[in-house]
N, C-alpha and C positions, 0 to 999 in steps of 0.2 A: 033567223031572218037577217038578211043583208041590211046593214045600215051604212049607206054611203054618204059622204059629205063633199061638197065642192069648195073651191077657193074662198068664196065669200063667207060661207058658214064657218070655215076655220078661222078666217080673219076676224069675224065678229067675236068668236070665242076668245081669241088671243087678245083683242083690244078692248073687249067689253068688260063689264063689272065682274063676270064670272072668272076672269083671268087675274084677279087681284093677287092670288097666290098660285104660282104655276110650278108644276113638277114635270120635267122632261127626262125621259129615260131613253138612252140610245144603245143600240146594239151594233153588231159587226157591219150591218148594211150601210151605216152612215159613213164608214171608212172605205167601202168598196170602190168608190170613185177616186180614192187616193191610191189605189193599187194594192190594198191589203185584202187578202182572201177572207171570206166569211168562214164560219164553222159549219153551218147547216145549209148554206145556200146551194144554188145550182151552178155557181161560177166554177170554172175548171180547177181553181186552187182551193176550193172549199175543203177544210180540214176533215170533216166527217166523211166527205166523199172519198177521201184517200184512206179511210179505215184506220186512223191512227189515234182515235180518241182515247184508247186505253192508256196512251202515254201521258195524258193530261190528268194523272191521278197521283195521290200520295203513295198509294200502293206500288205504283211503278217506280217512283223515286226511291222508295225504300229497297226495292229489289235491284234496280239498275240506276243508281244515282248519276253515273257518268253519261249513260244514254239519255236519261231525262234531261240533263243539262244541255247536251249537244242538240237535242231536238228543239228545245226552247230557244237556244241561241240562234239556230238557223232561222226560226220564225221571227225572232226579235230583230235580227239583222235586216230582214226585208221590211219590217215595220219602221225601223229607224231611218230608212231612206225616203219614207213617204212624207208628203206635205199636206197640210189641211186643204180640204176642198171647200166649195162654196157653202155647203151645209154647215161645216164647222165654223166658218167665219160668220155666217148668219146667226148661229146660235149665240155666239159671243156678242153680236150686236143686239140680239133680242134681250139678253141678260142686262146689258147696259140700258136699254129702253125701259125695262121693268124697273130698274133701280131709279131712273129719272122720274118715273111715275110714282115712286114710293111704294112699289109692290115687291113682294117676295118672289124669288126665282131660285130654283135649285135644279142643276143639271146632274143627273146620275148616269154614268156610263158603265156598261158591261165590258167595254174594251180596255185592254191593257196598253194600247198605244198612247202616245202623248200628243195626239193631234188636237184635242180640245184645248189643252194648255197652250200649245203653239198658236192656236187661233185667237187666244185671249180670254177664254172662259176662266172665271175665278170662283164662282159659286158652284163648285164641282166636287162630286163624290165619285171615286173610282172603286166601285163596289166589288170588282173582281181583281183588284191589285193593279200594279203598274210595271211595265217592262224595264223602266229605268231604275228599279229598286230590287235589291236582294234582301234576304234576311236569314238570321241564324236559325237553326233547327232546335236549339235548346231554349225551352220556355224559361223566361226570367232573365235571359241575357239582355244586355242593353241594346243589342242588335236583333233581338228576337221578339216573339210575342210576350206580352199582349200588344205593345205599340211599336216596338223597335224595328228599324230597317237600316240599310246602308246603301249608298249610291252604287249602282251597277258599275259605274265608271271606275270605282275604287277597287273592284275585284280583279284579281290576276287570273286569267284563264289560260295563260301560257302552258303550264304543266298539263292541264286537261287536254288541250289541243295536241301537245307533243306526244302524249302517251295516255290516251283515254282509259281510265280504270277507276274503280271505286276509291283507290288511294289518291288519285290526282284531282278529285273533286275539290273545288275551292273551299277554304276553311275560314271560319270567323276569326278576325284579327284579335278578338278579345278572349274567347274561350276555346278556340280551335275545333269547335263542333262544325259539322258540315253546313255550308250555306246552301240555300235553295232559292229559286225564283220567288219574288213576292207576288204570287198569283193565287187565286182561289181555285184549287183543283176540284175536279168533278165529284170526288168522294169526300169533300170537306164541307163545313158549314159556314154561313156568313158570320157567325160569331167567332171564327178562328182568330181574327185579328181586328183590333179596334179601329184601324184605319179604313176598314171597309164601311164603317159608319152605318151599319144596318139599322140601328135604332133611329137615327136621324131620318133615314129614308122612310121608315114605317110611320114616324110622326108626321112627316110632311105629306105623305100619301093620305093621311086621315083628314088633313085640313086644307088641301089644295082644291081650289075651285075648278082648275083645269089640269088634267094629266094627259101628256102627249108622249106616245111611243114612236120612236123613229128607227127603222131598220132593224127590228128585232123579230125573232121567230117565236117569241112567247113560250120558249121551251125551258126557261130557268125559273127558279123560285122567286126572284125579285120582281119579275113581270107579273106573275100570278098574284103576288101579294099586293102590288100597287094597283092592279086592275080591280081586285076584290075590294080593297079599302076605298079606292077612289069612288067606285060606283055606290058602295054602301053609304058613303058620307055625302053623296049628292054631287060629285064632280062631273063635269063633262069630260069624257075620255075619248081621245082620238088616237088613231094609228096611221102614220104615214108609211105607206107600203105600195110601191108601184105595181105589185102583183094583185093588189086588192083583196088580200087574204083577210077574212073575218075571224079575229081571234076569239071573240066572245060576244054574246048578246049585249046590245047597248053600247058597244064600242064603235064609234063612227070612223069609217075608213076613208082616208084621202088617198086615192090611187094615183099618186104622182111621185116622182123622184125627189128626195129631200134636197138635193143640191140644186134643183130647179125651183121647187116650191118655196123653200124657206127664204131665199133672197127676195122673192116677190112679196112674201108676207111682211118681212121686216121693212121693205121699202114703202109699203102701204100703211104702216102704222101711223096714227096721228101724232104730230109733233107739236 
């Protein structure tokens, strides 16, 4: 059964008692207005539409590490030129409002871009990793799992671009093992790296009075987990989706664009 919600219903949930602890989960759709293609959307640059999702796997990296890196670097370069849109900025304002009210707020993004950070979000979990970080493939290395990374800006990609091959893939400065992008691949688990903070997300989903999804296709594990736990523990659950897609029973859908809706919501919050 369709469960639609309007502006006032969503505003009441955000500003009312039910919103004392809030969990927001964003997907690729929140960055589309910034010019970054989605994975599963209908936009022309959608990654899945181009049939290259097999490249986003650990298996592909092991087989063709240089091709894996070149594919990610091309996508990362496009994301690096993007700037936060009004949805990102409004989410940072929402976080500050929550803190001023003495309320908990956690923003969980499935995106590896840095637009939430650029917009000013601080209570942030990047559950799929981040394009500005790389990591060593050797477990136990200070730059590798369970917690280690290193800045992408410190990695020399000159040899890879000059002569792409498995031998020219960038190496860890400590142990000389291959470096990889710090991203969660499709054939990996959320427990692969502690910085994904999967346990924190699960705990917050259990005790949030309000769970809000923005720009997500509900096709990955973290969205299913947060939906199930949120509803089970009595949270109001909303999805902001201009297409009005109903992801699950009892999820209230606000059929508006996040970059238009969220600034209006934040501007309407009681001060």
